C-alpha positions as CSV (number, residue, x, y, z in Angstrom):
1,M,4.0,37.5,-165.1
2,P,3.8,40.1,-167.6
3,Y,7.2,39.5,-169.0
4,L,8.4,38.5,-172.4
5,L,11.2,35.8,-172.5
6,F,13.7,35.5,-174.9
7,G,17.2,34.1,-174.8
8,F,20.5,33.5,-176.4
9,T,21.4,29.5,-177.7
10,L,24.9,30.2,-178.5
11,Q,25.4,32.6,-175.2
12,S,23.3,29.8,-172.9
13,C,21.7,32.9,-171.3
14,S,18.0,34.4,-171.3
15,M,16.2,37.7,-170.7
16,R,13.0,39.4,-170.0
17,L,11.3,42.2,-170.9
18,H,8.4,43.8,-168.7
19,L,5.3,44.4,-171.5
20,S,4.9,47.9,-169.6
21,L,8.5,49.2,-170.9
22,V,6.9,48.8,-174.5
23,V,5.8,52.0,-176.0
24,L,5.7,51.2,-179.9
25,I,5.9,47.9,-181.9
26,E,7.2,48.5,-185.1
27,E,7.2,45.9,-188.5
28,Q,9.6,45.8,-190.9
29,R,9.0,43.7,-193.6
30,H,11.1,41.7,-195.3
31,G,12.7,43.0,-198.8
32,A,15.1,41.3,-201.0
33,G,17.5,39.0,-198.7
34,N,16.3,40.5,-195.5
35,S,13.8,38.4,-193.0
36,P,11.0,40.2,-191.7
37,K,11.8,42.0,-188.3
38,I,9.9,43.4,-185.4
39,M,11.4,46.4,-183.6
40,L,10.2,47.1,-180.0
41,H,10.6,50.8,-178.8
42,L,11.2,50.8,-175.0
43,A,11.1,53.8,-172.2
44,P,13.4,54.0,-170.1
45,P,13.4,51.2,-167.2
46,R,12.7,52.1,-163.6
47,P,15.5,51.5,-160.8
48,S,14.7,47.8,-159.2
49,A,15.4,47.3,-155.7
50,I,16.8,43.9,-156.6
51,S,20.2,43.6,-158.1
52,V,19.9,42.8,-161.5
53,Q,21.3,43.6,-164.7
54,V,19.3,45.9,-166.5
55,S,20.0,47.3,-170.2
56,S,20.1,51.0,-171.4
57,A,18.5,49.7,-174.7
58,S,16.1,51.9,-176.2
59,H,14.6,49.8,-178.5
60,L,14.7,45.9,-179.3
61,K,14.7,44.2,-182.6
62,F,13.8,40.5,-183.4
63,S,13.9,38.3,-186.6
64,F,11.9,36.1,-187.8
65,R,13.7,33.8,-190.4
66,K,11.4,30.8,-190.5
67,G,8.2,33.0,-190.5
68,G,5.8,33.6,-187.6
69,M,5.9,37.1,-186.9
70,V,2.5,38.1,-188.0
71,E,1.5,35.4,-184.9
72,F,3.9,37.0,-182.7
73,S,3.1,40.8,-183.4
74,R,-0.8,39.8,-183.0
75,R,-0.4,38.2,-179.5
76,L,2.0,40.4,-178.3
77,T,-0.1,43.7,-178.9
78,D,-3.1,41.7,-177.4
79,Q,-1.1,41.2,-174.1
80,I,0.1,45.1,-174.5
81,A,-3.3,46.3,-174.8
82,R,-4.8,43.9,-171.7
83,K,-2.3,45.4,-169.0
84,R,-2.2,42.5,-167.2
85,W,0.7,43.8,-164.9
86,Q,-1.5,46.5,-163.1
87,N,-3.2,43.5,-161.7
88,F,0.5,42.3,-160.1
89,G,1.5,45.6,-158.8
90,G,5.0,44.7,-160.5
91,P,6.9,47.8,-162.1
92,Q,5.2,50.4,-164.1
93,N,6.2,52.2,-167.0
94,S,8.2,55.5,-166.1
95,A,7.3,57.1,-169.3
96,G,4.1,58.8,-168.0
97,Q,6.5,60.7,-164.9
98,S,9.6,61.1,-167.2
99,G,7.3,63.1,-170.2
100,F,8.2,59.9,-172.6
101,R,5.7,60.7,-175.3
102,I,6.0,57.9,-178.0
103,G,3.6,55.4,-179.5
104,I,0.1,54.1,-178.5
105,A,1.3,54.2,-174.8
106,G,1.9,58.1,-175.4
107,I,-1.5,58.7,-177.2
108,E,-3.3,56.7,-174.4
109,R,-1.6,59.5,-171.5
110,K,-2.8,62.1,-173.4
111,L,-6.3,60.7,-173.7
112,Q,-6.3,59.8,-170.0
113,T,-4.7,64.0,-169.3
114,E,-7.4,65.0,-171.6
115,Q,-10.2,63.3,-169.9
116,K,-8.9,64.5,-166.0
117,G,-9.2,67.8,-167.4
118,V,-12.7,67.7,-168.5
119,N,-13.5,66.2,-165.1
120,Q,-12.2,69.0,-163.5
121,Q,-14.0,71.6,-165.8
122,I,-17.6,69.6,-165.2
123,S,-16.6,69.7,-161.1
124,H,-16.1,73.3,-161.5
125,A,-19.2,73.9,-163.5
126,F,-21.4,72.1,-160.8
127,E,-19.7,74.5,-158.2
128,D,-20.8,77.5,-160.3
129,L,-24.1,76.0,-160.8
130,N,-24.3,75.8,-156.9
131,S,-23.5,79.4,-156.6
132,L,-25.9,80.6,-159.0
133,M,-28.7,78.8,-157.5
134,K,-27.8,80.3,-154.1
135,A,-27.7,83.9,-155.8
136,A,-31.4,83.1,-157.5
137,K,-32.7,82.7,-153.9
138,D,-31.1,85.8,-153.1
139,T,-32.7,87.4,-156.0
140,V,-36.1,86.1,-155.1
141,A,-35.8,87.4,-152.0
142,L,-34.7,91.0,-153.1
143,S,-37.9,91.1,-155.5
144,K,-40.3,90.7,-152.7
145,I,-38.9,94.1,-150.9
146,L,-39.1,95.7,-154.8
147,V,-42.5,94.6,-155.2
148,T,-43.7,95.6,-151.5
149,K,-42.1,99.1,-152.4
150,V,-43.8,99.6,-155.9
151,K,-47.2,98.7,-154.3
152,N,-46.9,101.2,-151.5
153,R,-45.3,103.4,-153.8
154,Q,-42.2,104.3,-151.6
155,G,-39.9,107.0,-152.5
156,E,-39.9,109.4,-155.6
157,I,-40.6,106.6,-158.5
158,T,-42.6,108.1,-161.9
159,D,-45.6,105.9,-163.1
160,D,-43.3,104.8,-166.2
161,E,-40.4,103.6,-163.9
162,T,-43.2,101.8,-161.9
163,T,-44.8,99.7,-165.0
164,Q,-41.0,99.4,-166.2
165,L,-39.9,97.6,-162.8
166,K,-43.1,95.4,-162.7
167,S,-41.9,94.3,-166.4
168,Y,-38.8,93.3,-164.7
169,L,-40.4,91.8,-161.5
170,L,-42.7,89.8,-163.3
171,S,-39.8,87.8,-165.2
172,L,-38.5,87.0,-162.5
173,G,-41.8,84.4,-161.9
174,V,-43.7,83.9,-158.8
175,D,-42.4,85.6,-155.8
176,D,-43.5,83.0,-153.2
177,P,-44.2,79.5,-154.9
178,V,-46.2,76.9,-152.8
179,T,-44.4,74.2,-151.2
180,R,-45.0,70.9,-150.0
181,E,-42.7,71.4,-147.2
182,A,-44.7,74.8,-146.0
183,S,-48.2,73.3,-146.0
184,R,-49.5,71.3,-143.3
185,S,-51.3,68.9,-145.5
186,D,-51.6,67.4,-149.1
187,N,-54.6,68.5,-149.2
188,I,-54.1,72.2,-148.0
189,Y,-50.3,72.1,-150.7
190,F,-52.9,71.0,-153.7
191,Q,-55.3,73.8,-153.0
192,K,-52.7,76.4,-152.8
193,L,-51.3,75.2,-156.1
194,A,-54.1,75.2,-157.5
195,K,-55.2,79.0,-156.7
196,E,-51.0,79.8,-157.3
197,I,-51.6,78.3,-161.3
198,S,-55.1,79.8,-161.9
199,A,-53.8,83.4,-160.6
200,N,-50.5,83.2,-162.7
201,L,-52.2,81.9,-165.8
202,T,-55.3,83.8,-166.2
203,T,-53.8,86.4,-168.0
204,P,-51.9,84.1,-170.2
205,L,-55.1,82.1,-170.9
206,K,-57.0,85.4,-172.3
207,E,-54.1,86.2,-174.4
208,S,-53.8,82.6,-176.2
209,G,-57.7,82.3,-176.7
210,G,-58.9,80.9,-173.5
211,L,-57.3,77.2,-174.2
212,M,-54.0,76.3,-173.5
213,T,-52.8,72.7,-173.0
214,L,-52.1,70.6,-169.9
215,T,-47.8,70.5,-171.3
216,D,-47.9,74.3,-171.9
217,V,-49.4,75.1,-168.1
218,Y,-46.8,72.6,-167.0
219,C,-44.0,74.4,-168.7
220,R,-45.1,78.1,-167.8
221,V,-45.9,76.8,-164.0
222,N,-42.4,75.9,-163.5
223,R,-40.6,78.6,-165.3
224,A,-42.5,81.0,-163.3
225,R,-41.5,78.9,-159.9
226,G,-37.7,79.3,-160.7
227,L,-36.3,76.8,-158.5
228,E,-39.8,75.4,-156.7
229,L,-40.1,72.9,-159.4
230,V,-43.1,70.7,-158.9
231,S,-44.1,67.3,-160.9
232,P,-46.8,66.8,-163.9
233,E,-48.4,64.8,-161.5
234,D,-48.6,67.7,-159.2
235,V,-49.9,70.0,-161.5
236,L,-52.5,67.5,-163.0
237,R,-54.2,67.3,-159.4
238,A,-54.0,70.9,-158.6
239,C,-56.1,71.4,-161.9
240,R,-58.4,69.0,-160.9
241,L,-59.3,71.0,-157.4
242,M,-60.1,74.2,-160.1
243,K,-63.6,73.4,-160.9
244,A,-64.6,72.5,-157.3
245,M,-62.7,75.5,-156.0
246,R,-64.4,77.8,-158.4
247,L,-61.5,79.2,-159.9
248,P,-61.3,81.3,-162.5
249,T,-59.7,78.1,-164.5
250,E,-60.6,74.7,-164.8
251,L,-59.8,71.6,-166.9
252,K,-61.1,70.8,-170.3
253,F,-61.0,67.3,-171.5
254,F,-61.3,66.5,-175.2
255,E,-62.8,63.0,-176.7
256,S,-59.1,62.8,-178.4
257,G,-57.6,62.6,-175.1
258,V,-56.0,66.2,-175.2
259,I,-56.4,67.6,-171.9
260,A,-56.3,71.6,-171.5
261,L,-56.8,74.3,-169.3
262,E,-59.6,76.5,-169.9
263,L,-61.1,79.9,-168.6
264,R,-64.4,79.1,-166.6
265,D,-66.2,81.4,-168.8
266,F,-64.8,79.6,-172.1
267,S,-67.6,77.2,-172.7
268,E,-68.1,75.1,-176.0
269,T,-70.6,77.5,-177.3
270,V,-67.7,80.2,-177.5
271,V,-65.1,77.7,-178.8
272,I,-67.7,76.7,-181.5
273,K,-68.7,80.7,-182.1
274,K,-64.7,81.3,-182.7
275,T,-64.0,79.0,-184.8
276,Q,-67.1,79.2,-187.0
277,E,-66.0,83.0,-187.4
278,A,-62.8,82.2,-188.4
279,L,-63.7,79.8,-190.8
280,E,-66.2,82.4,-192.7
281,V,-62.9,84.6,-193.4
282,S,-61.3,81.4,-195.2
283,P,-61.0,77.5,-195.1
284,L,-58.5,76.8,-192.2
285,T,-56.1,73.6,-191.5
286,A,-55.4,73.4,-187.6
287,D,-51.9,75.4,-188.3
288,M,-54.0,78.4,-189.9
289,L,-56.4,78.3,-187.1
290,A,-53.9,78.2,-184.5
291,K,-51.8,81.5,-186.2
292,T,-55.3,82.9,-185.9
293,L,-56.5,82.6,-182.5
294,G,-53.0,82.1,-181.2
295,V,-53.5,78.7,-179.6
296,S,-51.3,75.5,-180.0
297,V,-51.7,73.4,-183.4
298,I,-53.3,70.8,-181.0
299,L,-55.9,72.7,-179.4
300,A,-57.1,74.2,-182.9
301,K,-57.4,70.9,-184.5
302,E,-59.6,69.7,-181.4
303,M,-61.8,73.2,-181.8
304,L,-62.3,72.1,-185.7
305,L,-63.2,68.4,-184.8
306,L,-65.7,70.3,-182.1
307,A,-67.4,72.7,-184.5
308,E,-67.2,69.5,-186.7
309,K,-69.3,67.5,-184.6
310,Q,-71.6,70.6,-184.1
311,G,-72.4,70.4,-187.6
312,V,-71.0,74.1,-187.9
313,A,-68.2,72.8,-190.2
314,C,-66.9,70.3,-192.8
315,R,-64.0,68.8,-193.9
316,D,-61.6,67.8,-196.9
317,E,-59.4,65.6,-196.5
318,S,-57.1,65.5,-199.6
319,I,-53.2,65.3,-200.7
320,E,-52.5,68.7,-199.4
321,G,-53.9,67.4,-196.0
322,L,-56.7,68.0,-193.7
323,K,-58.8,71.4,-194.6
324,F,-62.1,72.8,-193.1
325,Y,-64.8,74.7,-194.5
326,P,-68.0,76.1,-192.9
327,N,-71.0,74.2,-193.5
328,R,-73.2,75.9,-196.1
329,F,-76.0,73.8,-195.8
330,L,-77.2,75.1,-192.8
331,S,-78.1,78.3,-194.6
332,T,-79.8,76.6,-197.1
């Protein structure tokens, strides 16, 4: 049982202290002529249904004239930390109910209160997130109505307002994303998804030099779809169908394993020509070519390696890194 038992030899009586009442253990080292002592600061005891004598003392002091204080303090601290009284259903410390804020137990109660507050804040945050998701669906539905009105030019709206409104609606993403639940089969779902990806990325591909890594494709697609997210596997499977469906975009596989999405009319010849033209201006690293053509660094490196493979570029590896130059041997 979680009690500390001690007795008085001269008075032939014994006492017990429930460990849950101990809120602080204070060691008092011995000085000149004094023995070491341990003082236990106690919380007020709870009323007991059993008729026993209960002390109202707020502390208890033990004196160790023959040593043993360190071992006693260590074992007592260990037993209090274990809180075994919680397994017996015995009396609990009433300090939490009376606002008693002293010592280690008070710190533990404070931490528990703070953690409870954090958990409540997290719960409220998720409730707010659910409300936000519901509001987002309503916003998408509203955007469909606005798109229809803009297309039909209903009401008094100027050309500038139409352009501005379209830009706002574009930031909302895909107004009617393809979902697996709305498709009769997986094949139809992936075909529709391929058309959606191709239609929404054709313009960004033209703006980014005609190439885009599949990682960037995945991020852009899910950003545009809003709440109706798709997995990387679905994006890859849909992109594999683009060539057979003769869509404006298709997959490009590099020898290094990098997979990209490219415009259908963006052949290797075009890639090599663009790279060669950029090299004629100045020697380039992958980072420099990426900034020049507006592509990612990974694709810029692949373009330089492809140009090198076709013999229109030469490399220079030094302590400064890998840099490519135009192949002047072709013109000699």
